[in-house]
N, C-alpha and C positions, 0 to 999 in steps of 0.2 A: 198825738197818740199813734204808736206804730200800728201798721196794718197787720192782720193775722198772718198774711204771707211772709211779711218781714220777720215777725216773731218766730215763725217756724224755721225760716232759713237761718236766722241767727242762732237758734237753739241747735239746729242740725250742725252748723259750723262748729259750735262749741263741743258737741258730742264727738264729732270726727276728730277735732283737735286733741281731745283727751285720749281717744283710741290710738291715734297715730303717734302721740308723744309717749305712750307706754313703753317701758323697758323691762320686759319680763326676763327674769334670771332664775335659773334652776339653782336652788341653794342647799337642798338637803332631801333626805328620804327618812320617813319615820312612820310608825304605826298610826293608823287613822284615829284610834282612840286618844292618842297623845296630841294630835295637832289639828284635826278637823273640827271646826266650831260646831258645838251641839252634838257631837258624836257620843253614842252610848254603847255600853257593852252588848246590849240586845237589839241594836239597830242595824239593819241591813239596807244599804242604799242601792238604788237602781237608776237606770238612765230614763230620760224623758220627763214629761209632766207627771204629776201625781196621778195614781190610778189605784182603784180598789183591788184587793187580792182576786176576787172572783172575775174581774174584768181583764186581768193581766194575760199577756201572751205566754206561750209555752216557754220560750227562753228566759223570761223574767221569773216565772214560777220555779222552773227547774234550777236556775242560778241561785235564787234566794234559798231554796231548800238545800242546795249544795253548800252554800255559805253557812247555813245554820248547823249542818252536820260537821263541817270543818271546824267551826268555832266551838263545838261542843254544846251548842244551845239545844240540841235534840239528838237522840240516838238513832232515830229512823226517819225516813221521809214522812211517814204518817204522823209521827209525833211533831215534826217540824210544822206541818200544815195545821195540826190542831192548835199548836201554840201561837201560830200566826193569826189564826181566826179568833183566838181568845185574847189577842192583844198582848201576849207575853213576849212575842218577838215582833218588833216594830219594823215597818218599811217606810221609806221616804225617798224622794228624788235626790240625786246627787246635787243638783242645782240649788236645792234648799239649804245646802251646807257648803256653799262656795266651792263645789267640786264638780268634776265631770268624769264620766266613765264611758269607755268605748263599748260597743255592742250592748249587751244587757246592763253593763255598768256596775256589775255586782261588787259592792264594797262593804266590808264588815270591819269590826273593831281592830282585828289584827292585820288587816290589809296594809302592806307598805304603800305609802303615799308619796308621790313626787311633789315637792313643795316649790312653788314658783312665786317669786316676789316681784311685783311691779315696782321697781325702785323709784320711778317718777312720782308715784302717789303713795307708796308705802303699804299697799294692800297685798294680800296673798291669796292664791287659789291652789287647788289640789286636784290630783288625778291618781287613781289607782295605777300601780305599776304594771307594765306589760307582762303578761304571762309567757311571752315568747310566741313562736310560731305554732302551727298545729290547728287541726279542725275541731278538736274537742278540748275546749278550755272553759273555765267557769264564766268568762266574759261572754261566751257564746251560749251560755245556758246548759253546759254539759258538765257532768262530774262523775268521777270514779276514783279508785285508789291512786291511780297515776296522777290525776289532776290534784288530788289532795297532797300527795308527796311533793309535787312541784310547788304548790302554794306554801307548804311548810319550809321547803328549801329556800324559797325567795324570802320569806319572813325571817328565818334564822341565820341564813348565810349570805345571800346576795344583797339584801337591803343593808345590813351592817357594813359589808365591804364597800358598796357604792357610797354610803354615807361618809365613811372615813375618807374615801377618795375625793368626794366633793369638799370635805373640810380642808383637804390638802390643796385642791385646785383653786378653791374660791368659787364664787358664783359663775355659772355658765350662761353666756348671753344667748338666749334662744332666738331672739330676733335676728341676730347676726347669722346664726346657723341657718335660719329660714332663708335669709337673703342669698346665701351661698347655695343652698340646696336647690332652690328653684332654677338656678342656672346650671344645675348638674343633673337634671332629669326628674326632680320631684315636684309634685303639686302639694305635698305635705298633708295628704289625707290617705287616699288609696295607695300612694307610693311615698315612702319616707326613707328609702334606702340611703340616699346621699346624706340626708340629715343625720341618720343614725351613724353613718360612717364618720361624719365630721365630729360627732359627739365622742365616738370611740377614739378618734385621733387626739382629741383634746384630753381625754381621760387616761389614755393608755400608760403614759409615763408615771402618772400618780398611782395608778392601780398596781403596777409592778414594783413600786417602791414601798408599798404598804408593809408595815410590821404586823402581819396577820398570818394565820396558817396558810401555807403555800397552796394547798389543795383548794381552799376556799377562794383564794384569789384566782387561781387557774380556772376553776369552774365558772367563776363570775365573768371572767374575760371571755371564755368560750360562749357563755350564754349571750353576751352582748354581740359577739361576732355572728352567732346563729340567728339573732332576733332582728331581722331586717326592718321591722316596723317599731322597734323599741321607742324611738324618740317621738313617735306620733302622740303618745300619752303626755309627754312633756309639752309638746306643741299645743295640745288641747288645753292643758292647764295654763299655758302662756296666753292663749286666746281668751280664756275666762278671766285671767288677771288683767288683761288689757280692757276688757269690756265692763267689768264691775264698776270702775270709777265713772263710766259713762252712763250709768243707770240713773233714772229719776230726774232727768233734765226737762223741766217744764217746756212744753210745746214741741219737743223733739219727736220726729217720726222715724227715727233710725232704729232698726232692729238690734237688740242687744243679746239675744239668745235664740237659737233654734235647737230643738231636741225632739226625739221620737221614742216612744215606748212600745212600738210594735202594734199599737192600736190607734194611737193618735199622734199627730204631728203638732207641736206647739211652738209658738214664738212669744218673745217678750219684746216690748217696745220701750225705748228710753223714757218717753214722756208719760208712759202708763205704768211705770214701776215694775213690780215683780209679778203682775198678773199674767197668767198664761192665756193665750188665745189658740184654741185647738180646732182641728178638723181631722177626719179619718186619714190615717197614714196610707200612702200609696204603695203599691207593689214595686219592687225594684226590677229594673230591666238590666240583664247582664248575662254573664257566662257562669254556668254551673261547672263545678270542678270534677264531677263524675257523671257518666251517662245515666245513671240511675236516678239522678235528681232533676226536677223540673219545677215549673211554677207552682204546681199543686203541693209541693213539699215546703215551699218558702213562707216564712213569716213576713208580714208587711215591714216597711221601713223601720229601722230600730237603731237607737244609740244616741249618745251625746256628741259624737264626733262631728256633727253638723256645726259645732262651734267653730270649726276651721273655716267653713264657708262664710260664717258670720263675720269673720275678719278678712274675707277676700282670698282664701286659699282653696284647695280642693277643686271642686267643679267650676269655680270661678276663674281658675287659671289653668284649665286643662292643657293648653298648648305647651306648658312647661314640662309635662310628662306624657309625651305621645303614647307611651306604652299602655296607659290606662284606657285609651280609646279602643284597644283590642277587646276589652270586656264587652263592648257593645257593637263590635264590627264597624267601628268608626274610622275616622281619618284625621290627620292633622288639620285639614281644611275645616272639617266639622267642629273640631275642638276650638279653632279660632273663631268660628261663627258663634259657638256657645259663649265664649268670652265677650265677644261684641254684644251679644244679647245681655249678658250680665252687666255690662257697662250702662245699659239703658235703665236699669233699676237701681243703680248705685249712685250715691251722691258725690263721690270723688274717687281718686285713685291713690294708690300707696307707692310712693317713690322708692321704698325699700324692697318692693317685690316687682322684679322686672321679668318680662316674658321674651326670651331670646327669639322665638319663632315669630314674634310680632314686632321685630326691630327694637327689642328691649323696651317696649311700651310698659308703663306701670300698670299693675293689675287693679281691677275695680274693687272698691271697698265701700261699705256703708249702705246696706239695703234700706231703701226708703219705701215704707208701706204705700205711700201715695203713688209712687212710680210703678209699683207692682200692679196696683189696681188700674191705673191709667193706661198702662201698656198691655196688660194681660200676660206679661212675661213672668214666669215663676222661677224662683231660685233653683239652680241645678246643683245637685249634690252627688259627689262620688261616694260610694258606700259599699259595704259588704252585704251579702245575702245570707241570712241565718235560717236554719231549718226551723219549722214551726214547733218542733219538739226539742230544739236545742242542737247546737253544733253549727260550725261554719260550712256553707255549701257552695258559695260563689261570691262574685263581686260584680259591680256594675254602677249604674247611676239611677237617680230618681229625681223627680220634680216635687217641690213642696206643694201641698194642696192650697188652692186659692182661698178656701173657706177661712183659714186662720187670719189671712190678711184682710178679708172683708170684715170679719168680726173686730179686728184691731182698729181698723179705720172708723168703723161705726162707733166704737167706744171712745175713740179720740174725738170724734165730732160731738158725742154726747157730753164729754168732759168740758168741751168748749162752749156748751150751751146751744148746740145745734148750728154753730157757725160752719161754713164750708171750709174744709181744709185743703 
């Protein structure tokens, strides 16, 4: 009979093999109601683990109200809140519907979704499309007429244009774009400029050849040019698509999701299925974009974009994007030190993600909850800073709270009948 340690190591090796063999491809864009499993006309999804309306942070509440108004589910903010409390408008985490959303992750029935297929295993994952740049967007929990006009333009103009272009181009290999982008200054979380540029390079010829209204095509190309972080959303969906087949592997201690809702930070572990283990979300350390903003204005850590660190991107490979260290007055040396720390809590490395500043060493991947507890080293995430009442106000980095890892390891031990993991 195999020892417990052997069972765990074998399970972890299987989990990591599944993740690393994943081939995420961007295949299309379509409204959430048409493609997202379990999506309903009156459902509004949000980032992070599940949370009751009264417990939600400001960006979530404001974003959900904004989506309700845009969808026509309510005529006023007051009516939207009343209908939410009555259960007439439903809310749920994006992760519950094989989706991920940056920031507040606000996703409603008409939201255009990037569809990513993991061609190795045949599964799909989804992410709401990027709204572009700007401090006031629905994903940051802000809404007004300008936000609504942009959402409508995306749904009626940009998404159909991009869908037609993707039909012409065929699937776009997101893993290949990531491999190139990390050698061009991206860490594929707080910085995805190179990835977006690579995507635009692949799509441009197909966009200009479309038999669609010229102004629609022109404005769509301009939007992509202006949206430096556009591909982050596809990268997030790609990460989710890579991780879903690795869920539910008996004895595995590898983390398969990290997400934050502005109140709690949650993780999922392969061997523990879809259960969330949560702890209070930490404040983000970083740079505020205006002098009038400071820590007192900021919401705690927020968003599903930690799915990038879950597959070894973002804060795990900071040296690939030295510019992100400026948000915390850091240095390349500190970024390297951070990656070396992340290696200590990961089970392996990713040969497709190379770090030029570390002699092209492969990046760490596969957070092991045992290693986190044994070392006391907590996952480091690059992230945005959201205003407690909605809106983007800065960027920086944050550590995951140890409490969720302690709870997960305890649950793992209980599942094994009290055996030491």
